[in-house]
N, C-alpha and C positions, 0 to 999 in steps of 0.2 A: 656177818655184815659184808663180808667179801663177796658173797654170792649176789646180793642185789646189785652191788656196784658192777660186777662183771656182766650181769645180765643187761643192765642199762647201757653199759659200754658196748656190748655186743649189738644191741638193738640200734644204737646210734651209728655203729659202724655199718650195719646192713642198710640203713636208710640213706647213708651217705653215698653208697655205691649206686650209680645210675642203673635204672632198669634196662637191661639187655639192649644196649646200643648196637646198631648194625656193625658187624665186623667188616673188615676190608673185603673179603670174598662176597659177602651179602650185598655190599654197596656196589661192587663191580657187576654183580648179577643184575641188580636193578638198573644200572646205567646201560648195560648191554640190552636188556629188555626194552628200555625206553628208546634206544637208538633203533632197534628193530621195528618197533611200533611206528616211529617217525618215518623210517624208510618205507614201510608198508603203506602208510598214509600218503606219502609222496607218489608211490607207484599207482595207487588208486586215483589220485588227483591227475596224474599224467594220462592214465587210461581214459578218464572222464574227458579231459581236454581233447585228446586225440579223437575220441568218438564224437564229441560235439563238433569238431572241425570236419570230420568225415560226413556227418549228417548235414552240415551247412553246405558243404561242397556238393553233395548229392541233390539237395534242394535246388541249388543254383543250376546244376547241370540239367535237372528236370525242367526248370523254367526255360532255359535256353532251348532245349529240345522241343518244348511245347510251342515256343515262339517261332522256331524254325519250321515246324510242321504246319503251323497256322499260315505262315508265309507261303509255303509250298501249296497248300490247299487254295489259298487266294489266287495264286498264279494259275493253277489248273482251272479254277472257276473263270478267270479272266480270259483264258485261251478260248473258251466257248464263245465269248463275245467277239473275238477276232474273226471267227468263221462268219458271223453275221455281218461284220464290217466288210469282209471279203465279198460276200454275196451282194450287198448293197453297192459296193464299189464296181463290181462287174455289171450290175444293172445300170448304173450311171454311165458306164462306158459304151453301152449299146445305144444306137440311134433311137431317140425317144419318139414313140408313135403319138403319145398324148402329152401335151405340156404339163397337165395336172399330175399325171403319174410320175413324170420326171421330177417335178417340184416336190412331190410327197416323198419319193425315195431319197432325194437330195436332203430334205429336211431331216428324215429319219437317220440318214448317214451322219449328218452333222451333229445331231443330238447324241448318237452313239459315241462319236469321237469325243465329244465334250464329257460324257459320262466316264469314258475310259481315262481321259486326262485327269478328271477329279480323283480317280482311283490310283493315279500315279503311272498310268500307261501312256506312253508317247510313241509315235511312229518314228522309226529310224529314217532320218533324212537321206535318201539315196535316189539318184536319177542317172539317166544315161549320160556317160561321159565321166562319171566318178571312178576313182580307183577302187578296184575290188579289195575288200577287207574281209578276210576269212573269219574274223571274230564276229562280224555283224551280217555277213552275206553268205548265202548258200548258193553255190554255182550249180545250176541245173543243166547247163549246156555251155560248151565252149565253141565259139564260131570263128571261122577264118574271116578276116575282113581288113579294112583299112585302118581301123582304130588301133592304138598302141596296145601291146600285150597287157593283160590284167586290167582292162578297162571295162566297166559295166556298159553293155550295149542296150540292155532292156531290163526293166524291173517286172517280174512276173507276179510276185506277191509281196506286199509290204511286210517289213519286219517291225517288231515292237520291243520296247524296253519297259520294264516295270521297276520304278525306283532305281534307275540306272543299271539294272541287271537285265541281261538278255532274256526276253520272254519267248521270242521266236525270231530267227534270222530272216532277213529279206531274201527271197528267192530271186536270183538274177541270172541273166545270160551274159557271159564274159567273152571278150575278144581274145583270140589266140595271138593276134598280132601278125604283122607281115613277115613272110618267110624269106 
């Protein structure tokens, strides 16, 4: 009888022992692996965020470059109209043989100036007697005379601004001043 009791006691003892619980080194290994996986996930997240920011910056830079190029192209296009305006202005300065021709050229000139104004192009206001401004004026000649130094004596060709940016400087003749 002692055998069956010892066997049942032995079975009871084996079932009371938990099935292989992690030992401290196993638990430490799992914690270490979990920390490494979390760190790797954070690195991937940071790389993703960095690349997303770079992509957004590149997109914005491309948009700015495209807008700048469009503005430059528009200015080049508008410069062609300025040559037409110059020709019409010179024709108006000549003594008119026919009143009708003069009226037609004047009308065309006024229409062109209105079209330029609608596109943001305005004439730089400069006249004889104004002070020379190298930002808006281009001196073609310096003449000795009675006018004070750096005074505009004559406007040879009008200058224009586009959206407050210099499109073309006014060409002027400037006084050297009295010696």
